[in-house]
MARPAZA-348033 format. One record per residue (C-alpha): x, y, z; residue in one letter. Coordinates in nm, 4 decimals, always signed. Example, Ala and Ser with C-alpha at 12.3 -4.5 7.8 and 13.67 -1.06 7.14 Angstrom:
2
+----------+----------+----------+------+
|        u |        v |        w | resn |
+----------+----------+----------+------+
|  +1.2300 |  -0.4500 |  +0.7800 |    A |
|  +1.3670 |  -0.1060 |  +0.7140 |    S |
+----------+----------+----------+------+
This chain:
230
+----------+----------+----------+------+
|        u |        v |        w | resn |
+----------+----------+----------+------+
|  -4.1801 |  +1.0833 |  +1.9399 |    M |
|  -3.8986 |  +1.2466 |  +1.7476 |    D |
|  -3.9313 |  +1.0349 |  +1.4304 |    I |
|  -4.1617 |  +1.0556 |  +1.1286 |    K |
|  -4.2928 |  +0.8147 |  +0.8624 |    P |
|  -4.0400 |  +0.7584 |  +0.5851 |    G |
|  -3.7362 |  +0.8085 |  +0.8088 |    L |
|  -3.4574 |  +0.5508 |  +0.7929 |    N |
|  -3.3581 |  +0.4270 |  +1.1380 |    V |
|  -3.1205 |  +0.1767 |  +1.2897 |    R |
|  -3.2317 |  -0.0547 |  +1.5680 |    I |
|  -2.9824 |  -0.1525 |  +1.8367 |    V |
|  -3.0906 |  -0.4875 |  +1.9764 |    T |
|  -2.7873 |  -0.5890 |  +2.1792 |    D |
|  -2.4891 |  -0.4105 |  +2.3345 |    V |
|  -2.1899 |  -0.5913 |  +2.4828 |    D |
|  -1.9800 |  -0.3262 |  +2.6540 |    L |
|  -1.7217 |  -0.5778 |  +2.7731 |    A |
|  -1.6422 |  -0.6835 |  +2.4154 |    R |
|  -1.7185 |  -0.3410 |  +2.2672 |    E |
|  -1.9703 |  -0.5003 |  +2.0295 |    R |
|  -2.3129 |  -0.3840 |  +1.9239 |    I |
|  -2.5879 |  -0.5447 |  +1.7142 |    S |
|  -2.7463 |  -0.2949 |  +1.4733 |    V |
|  -3.0203 |  -0.3561 |  +1.2165 |    K |
|  -3.1486 |  -0.1183 |  +0.9477 |    A |
|  -3.5197 |  -0.0332 |  +0.9352 |    S |
|  -3.7647 |  +0.2401 |  +0.8299 |    A |
|  -4.0594 |  +0.4149 |  +0.9932 |    V |
|  -4.4014 |  +0.3287 |  +0.8487 |    Y |
|  -4.6262 |  +0.5143 |  +1.0937 |    D |
|  -4.6183 |  +0.7113 |  +1.4199 |    V |
|  -4.9028 |  +0.7648 |  +1.6673 |    K |
|  -4.8142 |  +0.9316 |  +1.9962 |    G |
|  -4.5437 |  +0.7215 |  +2.1644 |    R |
|  -4.6065 |  +0.4227 |  +1.9356 |    T |
|  -4.4449 |  +0.3608 |  +1.5977 |    A |
|  -4.4644 |  +0.0974 |  +1.3266 |    I |
|  -4.1240 |  -0.0010 |  +1.1888 |    L |
|  -4.0245 |  -0.2232 |  +0.8989 |    A |
|  -3.9098 |  -0.5704 |  +0.9984 |    Q |
|  -3.5341 |  -0.5980 |  +0.9517 |    T |
|  -3.3274 |  -0.8306 |  +0.7310 |    D |
|  -3.2235 |  -1.0600 |  +0.8901 |    P |
|  -3.5397 |  -1.0278 |  +1.0992 |    P |
|  -3.5647 |  -0.9435 |  +1.4663 |    I |
|  -3.6821 |  -1.2619 |  +1.6388 |    L |
|  -4.0073 |  -1.2937 |  +1.8312 |    K |
|  -3.8014 |  -1.3748 |  +2.1389 |    S |
|  -3.7399 |  -0.9967 |  +2.1506 |    M |
|  -4.1099 |  -0.9315 |  +2.2265 |    L |
|  -4.1400 |  -0.6876 |  +2.5201 |    N |
|  -3.7601 |  -0.6540 |  +2.5258 |    K |
|  -3.5834 |  -0.3166 |  +2.5274 |    D |
|  -3.4249 |  -0.1867 |  +2.2098 |    I |
|  -3.2759 |  +0.1478 |  +2.1075 |    T |
|  -3.4014 |  +0.3246 |  +1.7957 |    I |
|  -3.1414 |  +0.5561 |  +1.6463 |    T |
|  -3.1668 |  +0.8059 |  +1.3621 |    Y |
|  -2.9857 |  +1.1025 |  +1.2087 |    L |
|  -3.0991 |  +1.4516 |  +1.3042 |    K |
|  -2.9717 |  +1.7747 |  +1.1584 |    R |
|  -2.7903 |  +2.0025 |  +1.4038 |    K |
|  -2.6556 |  +2.3272 |  +1.2600 |    S |
|  -2.4707 |  +2.2255 |  +0.9409 |    D |
|  -2.4131 |  +1.8621 |  +1.0351 |    A |
|  -2.6076 |  +1.5447 |  +1.1013 |    M |
|  -2.6009 |  +1.4042 |  +1.4544 |    E |
|  -2.7224 |  +1.0610 |  +1.5569 |    R |
|  -2.9909 |  +1.0534 |  +1.8258 |    H |
|  -3.1634 |  +0.7599 |  +1.9867 |    G |
|  -3.4306 |  +0.6635 |  +2.2376 |    F |
|  -3.5152 |  +0.3544 |  +2.4380 |    L |
|  -3.8194 |  +0.1554 |  +2.3217 |    A |
|  -3.9711 |  -0.1892 |  +2.3565 |    K |
|  -4.1250 |  -0.4180 |  +2.0974 |    I |
|  -4.4923 |  -0.4649 |  +2.1863 |    V |
|  -4.6088 |  -0.6659 |  +1.8843 |    E |
|  -4.5026 |  -0.8298 |  +1.5578 |    F |
|  -4.7650 |  -0.7442 |  +1.2968 |    I |
|  -4.8619 |  -0.7575 |  +0.9292 |    D |
|  -4.8856 |  -0.3971 |  +0.8089 |    Y |
|  -5.0659 |  -0.2678 |  +0.5004 |    S |
|  -4.8710 |  -0.0111 |  +0.2985 |    L |
|  -5.0473 |  +0.2657 |  +0.1040 |    D |
|  -5.0127 |  +0.0479 |  -0.2061 |    S |
|  -5.2114 |  -0.2248 |  -0.0341 |    G |
|  -4.9123 |  -0.4552 |  -0.0044 |    K |
|  -4.8867 |  -0.6419 |  +0.3256 |    M |
|  -4.5453 |  -0.6435 |  +0.4929 |    V |
|  -4.3968 |  -0.7699 |  +0.8173 |    K |
|  -4.3514 |  -0.4949 |  +1.0753 |    A |
|  -4.2739 |  -0.4176 |  +1.4383 |    L |
|  -4.4948 |  -0.2155 |  +1.6689 |    E |
|  -4.2734 |  -0.0379 |  +1.9214 |    V |
|  -4.3429 |  +0.1884 |  +2.2186 |    E |
|  -4.1152 |  +0.4738 |  +2.3208 |    E |
|  -4.0097 |  +0.4383 |  +2.6865 |    I |
|  -3.7196 |  +0.6841 |  +2.7019 |    G |
|  -3.6446 |  +1.0369 |  +2.5885 |    E |
|  -3.4423 |  +1.1036 |  +2.2740 |    S |
|  -3.0805 |  +1.2077 |  +2.3219 |    Q |
|  -2.7510 |  +1.2081 |  +2.1266 |    P |
|  -2.6352 |  +0.8517 |  +2.0684 |    Y |
|  -2.2941 |  +0.7205 |  +1.9674 |    N |
|  -2.3539 |  +0.4173 |  +1.7477 |    I |
|  -1.9790 |  +0.3729 |  +1.6812 |    R |
|  -1.9185 |  +0.1789 |  +2.0015 |    M |
|  -1.6836 |  -0.0616 |  +1.8283 |    F |
|  -1.3174 |  -0.0938 |  +1.9051 |    Y |
|  -1.1245 |  +0.1379 |  +1.6734 |    R |
|  -0.7805 |  +0.0691 |  +1.5299 |    V |
|  -0.5346 |  +0.2837 |  +1.3340 |    T |
|  -0.4130 |  +0.0865 |  +1.0305 |    P |
|  -0.0618 |  +0.1367 |  +0.8938 |    T |
|  +0.0757 |  +0.0632 |  +0.5467 |    A |
|  +0.2020 |  -0.2738 |  +0.6764 |    Q |
|  -0.1439 |  -0.3891 |  +0.7867 |    D |
|  -0.2737 |  -0.4585 |  +0.4371 |    G |
|  -0.6020 |  -0.2708 |  +0.4572 |    L |
|  -0.6933 |  -0.0222 |  +0.1856 |    T |
|  -1.0157 |  +0.1565 |  +0.1022 |    M |
|  -1.1799 |  +0.3476 |  -0.1802 |    E |
|  -1.4793 |  +0.5806 |  -0.1941 |    I |
|  -1.6636 |  +0.5753 |  -0.5258 |    D |
|  -1.3507 |  +0.4285 |  -0.6860 |    G |
|  -1.1044 |  +0.6838 |  -0.5449 |    T |
|  -0.8398 |  +0.5727 |  -0.2891 |    P |
|  -0.8632 |  +0.7372 |  +0.0533 |    I |
|  -0.6461 |  +0.7289 |  +0.3661 |    N |
|  -0.7937 |  +0.5410 |  +0.6621 |    V |
|  -0.7149 |  +0.7266 |  +0.9862 |    L |
|  -0.9124 |  +0.4969 |  +1.2142 |    D |
|  -1.1302 |  +0.1973 |  +1.1410 |    F |
|  -1.4079 |  +0.0092 |  +1.3212 |    S |
|  -1.7028 |  -0.2117 |  +1.2327 |    L |
|  -1.9195 |  +0.0973 |  +1.2718 |    G |
|  -1.7367 |  +0.3296 |  +1.0365 |    G |
|  -1.4213 |  +0.5115 |  +0.9380 |    V |
|  -1.2453 |  +0.8409 |  +0.9915 |    K |
|  -1.0619 |  +0.9231 |  +0.6705 |    L |
|  -0.8630 |  +1.1820 |  +0.4820 |    S |
|  -0.8845 |  +1.2404 |  +0.1085 |    C |
|  -0.8063 |  +1.4888 |  -0.1644 |    D |
|  -1.0484 |  +1.7777 |  -0.1870 |    R |
|  -1.1484 |  +1.6557 |  -0.5327 |    S |
|  -1.3346 |  +1.3639 |  -0.3705 |    V |
|  -1.6977 |  +1.4709 |  -0.3443 |    R |
|  -1.8280 |  +1.4042 |  +0.0059 |    L |
|  -2.1497 |  +1.5692 |  +0.1166 |    K |
|  -2.2913 |  +1.5408 |  +0.4674 |    T |
|  -2.5739 |  +1.2824 |  +0.4905 |    D |
|  -2.5038 |  +1.1480 |  +0.1408 |    S |
|  -2.4589 |  +0.7746 |  +0.0833 |    V |
|  -2.1410 |  +0.6662 |  -0.0972 |    V |
|  -2.0063 |  +0.3389 |  -0.2316 |    N |
|  -1.7119 |  +0.2139 |  -0.0277 |    A |
|  -1.4830 |  -0.0775 |  -0.1070 |    S |
|  -1.2465 |  -0.2271 |  +0.1493 |    I |
|  -0.9602 |  -0.4517 |  +0.0380 |    E |
|  -0.7918 |  -0.6857 |  +0.2816 |    T |
|  -0.6482 |  -1.0353 |  +0.2660 |    G |
|  -0.6695 |  -1.0389 |  -0.1121 |    G |
|  -1.0462 |  -0.9800 |  -0.1103 |    R |
|  -1.2548 |  -0.6716 |  -0.1740 |    T |
|  -1.5729 |  -0.6018 |  +0.0228 |    Y |
|  -1.8329 |  -0.3534 |  -0.1009 |    S |
|  -2.0494 |  -0.1600 |  +0.1449 |    V |
|  -2.2660 |  +0.1486 |  +0.1483 |    K |
|  -2.1593 |  +0.4274 |  +0.3821 |    A |
|  -2.3260 |  +0.7476 |  +0.5001 |    R |
|  -2.1185 |  +1.0650 |  +0.5343 |    V |
|  -2.1684 |  +1.1965 |  +0.8887 |    I |
|  -1.9534 |  +1.5091 |  +0.8591 |    R |
|  -1.6541 |  +1.6591 |  +0.6778 |    T |
|  -1.4004 |  +1.9192 |  +0.7869 |    W |
|  -1.0742 |  +2.0831 |  +0.6773 |    D |
|  -0.7568 |  +1.8834 |  +0.7272 |    G |
|  -0.5710 |  +2.1941 |  +0.8480 |    E |
|  -0.7763 |  +2.1904 |  +1.1691 |    S |
|  -0.5928 |  +1.8716 |  +1.2734 |    E |
|  -0.2509 |  +1.9532 |  +1.1319 |    G |
|  -0.2961 |  +1.7925 |  +0.7895 |    F |
|  -0.2193 |  +1.9514 |  +0.4527 |    S |
|  -0.4567 |  +2.2226 |  +0.3368 |    Q |
|  -0.5181 |  +2.0065 |  +0.0278 |    N |
|  -0.6805 |  +1.7340 |  +0.2355 |    L |
|  -1.0351 |  +1.6977 |  +0.3622 |    R |
|  -1.1248 |  +1.4850 |  +0.6645 |    L |
|  -1.4500 |  +1.2965 |  +0.6943 |    A |
|  -1.6352 |  +1.0604 |  +0.9231 |    S |
|  -1.8554 |  +0.7932 |  +0.7653 |    I |
|  -2.0652 |  +0.5090 |  +0.9025 |    E |
|  -2.1457 |  +0.1821 |  +0.7300 |    F |
|  -2.5131 |  +0.1262 |  +0.6552 |    V |
|  -2.5370 |  -0.2313 |  +0.5200 |    N |
|  -2.2734 |  -0.4400 |  +0.6925 |    M |
|  -2.3801 |  -0.8038 |  +0.6453 |    D |
|  -2.2539 |  -1.0878 |  +0.8631 |    R |
|  -1.9943 |  -1.2167 |  +0.6150 |    T |
|  -1.8282 |  -0.8759 |  +0.5817 |    I |
|  -1.8565 |  -0.8106 |  +0.9554 |    E |
|  -1.6778 |  -1.1349 |  +1.0390 |    Q |
|  -1.3979 |  -1.0696 |  +0.7894 |    A |
|  -1.3393 |  -0.7128 |  +0.9076 |    L |
|  -1.3702 |  -0.8107 |  +1.2737 |    S |
|  -1.0866 |  -1.0587 |  +1.2189 |    Q |
|  -0.8839 |  -0.7885 |  +1.0439 |    K |
|  -0.9344 |  -0.5477 |  +1.3336 |    I |
|  -0.8028 |  -0.8130 |  +1.5719 |    Q |
|  -0.5020 |  -0.8731 |  +1.3433 |    D |
|  -0.4239 |  -0.4998 |  +1.3325 |    I |
|  -0.4525 |  -0.4782 |  +1.7096 |    E |
|  -0.2081 |  -0.7696 |  +1.7524 |    R |
|  +0.0386 |  -0.6242 |  +1.5006 |    Q |
|  +0.0218 |  -0.2867 |  +1.6750 |    S |
|  +0.0960 |  -0.4563 |  +2.0087 |    F |
|  +0.3939 |  -0.6444 |  +1.8594 |    H |
|  +0.5350 |  -0.3276 |  +1.7003 |    R |
|  +0.5046 |  -0.1418 |  +2.0289 |    E |
|  +0.6675 |  -0.4294 |  +2.2185 |    T |
|  +0.9539 |  -0.4522 |  +1.9671 |    D |
|  +1.0074 |  -0.0779 |  +1.9870 |    S |
|  +1.0264 |  -0.0891 |  +2.3655 |    Q |
|  +1.2713 |  -0.3811 |  +2.3477 |    T |
|  +1.5022 |  -0.1933 |  +2.1103 |    V |
|  +1.4864 |  +0.1182 |  +2.3277 |    A |
|  +1.5696 |  -0.0717 |  +2.6476 |    S |
|  +1.8591 |  -0.2617 |  +2.4841 |    S |
|  +2.0054 |  +0.0623 |  +2.3496 |    G |
+----------+----------+----------+------+
């Protein structure tokens, strides 16, 4: 099994390809023995109705100078009380690996490209950044080189939309020079993924993504109408 105690993982419990939605819960590895592992129970918890059901355990793995997400198929074999080294008893999941590890794309969400008219802005550690594409899984962004972004580091992100500001943690997956994609040499590009998206924030941003998609459709339709009438 390609995971070790102490590693932070994300558990995919449900994938809806038709709606491009995915249910992901954060966890950590307590113990590993052969093809069996003990994982921390999630918050909100995985229900006992998932016993003997398939899940996917995903984690970040270093590849060259970047972190790449990998994942493997597993099943929950038992819900247990687990004793930590401190003696504290905690709720945990005993899982069995049933598939080989391979690269895994956790950003299966529908991605949109916000414009200035869409009313969505974002900051990283208090500094405004430019959102190039946005999903419930994460963001591709551009920013000034003065913004400190280090691969695999966790940053504080704030997203403002509809007059409200939502705070989330985000992990930097990779960074690269803006020149490689035709941007100014003064810009850095980065890809980040959200690591603590609760249900309230998810619902608000999901609605915003739908709004942006509708506005994009209307702008495209209006543009085609003007072109055909000209």
